[in-house]
C-alpha positions in Angstrom: 0.0 0.0 0.0 1.6 3.3 -1.1 0.9 5.5 1.9 3.0 7.3 4.5 4.2 5.2 7.5 2.1 7.2 9.9 -1.1 6.5 7.9 -0.9 2.7 8.3 -3.4 1.2 10.7 -1.9 -0.5 13.7 -3.4 -3.8 14.8 -3.1 -6.1 17.8 -2.1 -9.7 17.0 -5.8 -10.9 17.0 -6.9 -7.9 14.9 -4.1 -8.6 12.4 -5.3 -12.2 12.1 -8.9 -11.0 11.5 -7.6 -8.4 9.0 -5.8 -11.1 7.0 -8.7 -13.5 7.0 -11.9 -11.4 7.0 -10.9 -7.7 6.3 -11.3 -4.7 8.5 -15.1 -4.5 8.9 -15.8 -3.8 12.5 -12.2 -3.0 13.3 -12.0 0.5 11.8 -14.9 2.8 12.2 -14.2 4.6 8.9 -13.7 1.4 6.8 -15.7 1.8 3.7 -13.3 0.0 1.3 -15.2 -3.3 1.3 -11.9 -5.1 1.9 -12.6 -8.7 2.6 -9.2 -10.0 3.7 -6.0 -11.1 1.9 -6.5 -14.1 -0.4 -4.7 -17.3 0.5 -3.3 -20.0 -1.7 -5.3 -23.1 -1.0 -2.2 -25.3 -1.5 0.6 -23.3 0.2 -1.5 -21.6 2.9 0.3 -18.4 2.1 -1.5 -15.1 2.0 -1.1 -12.5 -0.7 -1.9 -8.8 -0.9 -4.6 -9.1 -3.5 -6.0 -11.5 -6.1 -3.6 -10.4 -8.8 -0.6 -11.5 -6.6 -2.4 -14.8 -5.8 -3.1 -15.6 -9.4 0.5 -14.8 -10.3 1.7 -17.2 -7.6 -0.7 -19.9 -8.7 0.3 -19.5 -12.4 4.0 -19.7 -11.5 4.0 -22.4 -8.7 1.0 -24.6 -9.5 -0.5 -26.3 -12.6 -3.5 -25.3 -14.7 -5.3 -27.6 -17.2 -4.8 -26.2 -20.7 -7.9 -27.9 -22.0 -10.1 -26.3 -19.3 -8.5 -22.9 -19.9 -9.4 -23.3 -23.6 -13.0 -24.0 -22.6 -13.0 -20.7 -20.6 -12.5 -22.1 -17.1 -10.4 -19.5 -15.2 -8.4 -19.7 -11.9 -8.7 -23.5 -11.5 -5.3 -24.7 -10.3 -3.8 -28.0 -9.2 -1.1 -28.3 -6.5 1.2 -30.3 -8.8 1.3 -32.4 -12.0 0.2 -35.5 -10.1 -3.0 -34.0 -9.0 -3.6 -32.5 -12.4 -3.0 -36.0 -14.0 -5.8 -37.3 -11.9 -8.0 -34.5 -13.3 -6.8 -35.5 -16.8 -7.8 -39.1 -16.3 -11.2 -38.2 -14.8 -12.3 -35.3 -17.1 -10.4 -35.7 -20.3 -8.7 -38.4 -22.5 -5.0 -39.0 -21.6 -2.7 -41.1 -23.8 -1.7 -44.2 -21.9 1.4 -45.0 -24.0 4.6 -44.9 -21.8 6.4 -42.3 -24.0 3.4 -40.0 -23.8 3.0 -40.4 -20.1 6.7 -39.6 -19.7 6.3 -36.4 -21.8 3.3 -35.3 -19.7 0.4 -33.1 -20.8 -0.4 -35.5 -23.7 -4.2 -35.3 -23.1 -7.2 -34.7 -25.4 -10.6 -33.1 -25.3 -12.4 -36.0 -26.9 -12.0 -39.8 -27.5 -11.8 -39.2 -31.3 -8.8 -36.8 -30.8 -7.1 -39.4 -28.6 -7.7 -42.2 -31.2 -6.3 -40.0 -34.0 -3.2 -39.4 -31.8 -2.8 -43.1 -31.2 -3.1 -43.9 -34.9 -0.3 -41.5 -35.6 2.1 -43.3 -33.2 
């Protein structure tokens, strides 16, 4: 927050915990910002200043399904490739050939696309 040092709000430990989780409603009489707390990464349990920082963290440190993104699904992340591979097997069509499993991300939107891929091997 780009304000002078003396303009920052001082919190007790319990108030700071509430500020991080729920925002400042009820703590500061003049709070009209609608601040609802700092967003937390579900996987790392780390708080971020705002959603932009959280999404940057998730994009850089976690996995996102490229097929779901193509469909328009936003901000759905997986802790690591293993958890995303479970998603691939449940929701999409993953190539089961060893060389494709080793390459990772060889997954298709439809059964027809998977079969076309298998024919090309």
